[in-house]
PLY file of the C-alpha trace (Angstrom):
ply
format ascii 1.0
element vertex 75
property float x
property float y
property float z
element edge 74
property int vertex1
property int vertex2
end_header
60.42 -39.23 34.80
60.19 -36.99 31.76
63.19 -35.62 29.90
64.11 -32.01 30.56
63.61 -29.59 27.69
66.29 -27.22 26.45
65.24 -23.67 25.73
68.66 -22.27 24.86
70.39 -22.21 21.50
72.81 -25.11 21.06
75.02 -26.67 18.38
72.08 -28.13 16.45
69.90 -25.03 16.47
67.25 -23.33 18.56
65.62 -25.62 21.14
67.49 -28.75 19.99
69.87 -30.81 22.08
73.43 -31.55 20.93
74.01 -35.28 20.31
75.89 -35.79 23.59
72.98 -34.30 25.58
70.54 -36.67 23.86
72.85 -39.58 24.76
73.16 -38.36 28.36
69.41 -38.06 28.80
68.79 -41.45 27.16
71.57 -43.53 28.78
72.25 -41.59 31.98
75.95 -41.23 31.15
78.19 -39.95 28.37
81.77 -38.90 27.70
82.25 -35.55 26.01
85.44 -34.36 24.37
86.76 -31.09 23.02
90.09 -29.71 21.81
90.45 -27.25 24.73
89.25 -26.97 28.33
87.28 -23.86 27.40
85.45 -25.71 24.61
84.73 -28.53 27.05
83.21 -26.04 29.50
81.01 -24.62 26.73
79.71 -28.11 26.00
78.89 -28.67 29.68
76.90 -25.42 29.56
74.63 -27.07 26.93
73.33 -29.52 29.56
69.82 -28.44 30.61
69.74 -26.43 33.85
67.08 -28.67 35.42
69.18 -31.82 34.87
71.15 -32.89 37.96
74.49 -34.35 36.94
77.96 -35.11 38.25
81.29 -35.09 36.46
84.69 -36.64 37.05
88.06 -35.07 36.47
89.05 -33.74 33.09
91.17 -36.23 31.19
93.33 -35.88 28.13
93.78 -38.32 25.26
97.21 -39.94 25.18
98.04 -38.27 21.86
97.05 -34.85 23.30
94.38 -34.23 20.67
91.42 -33.65 23.02
90.22 -33.27 26.58
87.55 -35.68 27.85
84.96 -35.54 30.62
82.53 -38.21 31.83
79.08 -36.91 32.80
76.51 -38.93 34.79
72.91 -38.05 35.64
72.07 -38.10 39.36
68.75 -39.80 40.02
0 1
1 2
2 3
3 4
4 5
5 6
6 7
7 8
8 9
9 10
10 11
11 12
12 13
13 14
14 15
15 16
16 17
17 18
18 19
19 20
20 21
21 22
22 23
23 24
24 25
25 26
26 27
27 28
28 29
29 30
30 31
31 32
32 33
33 34
34 35
35 36
36 37
37 38
38 39
39 40
40 41
41 42
42 43
43 44
44 45
45 46
46 47
47 48
48 49
49 50
50 51
51 52
52 53
53 54
54 55
55 56
56 57
57 58
58 59
59 60
60 61
61 62
62 63
63 64
64 65
65 66
66 67
67 68
68 69
69 70
70 71
71 72
72 73
73 74
C-alpha cells in the first residue's frame, strides 16, 4: 500500500506533510496536541483526504496546557 500524497498547503510548506502526519502514515497511529479545540481541528484537517482514519475523544492534559487526540489509520 502506497502512502497518500498531500496536495494542500500545510505547516511545513506546499505539498509537505506536518510531522504528525508523517508519523501517522509511518506508524499507523499518533497523538496530536494543540492549545485549543479549534487548533486541534485545524491539525486534523491536515490529514490527507484519501487516508481513512478514526479518532478517540478529545482529552486534556492534567495541567490544562493542551488538548490531545489519538488518531489511528483504518486498514
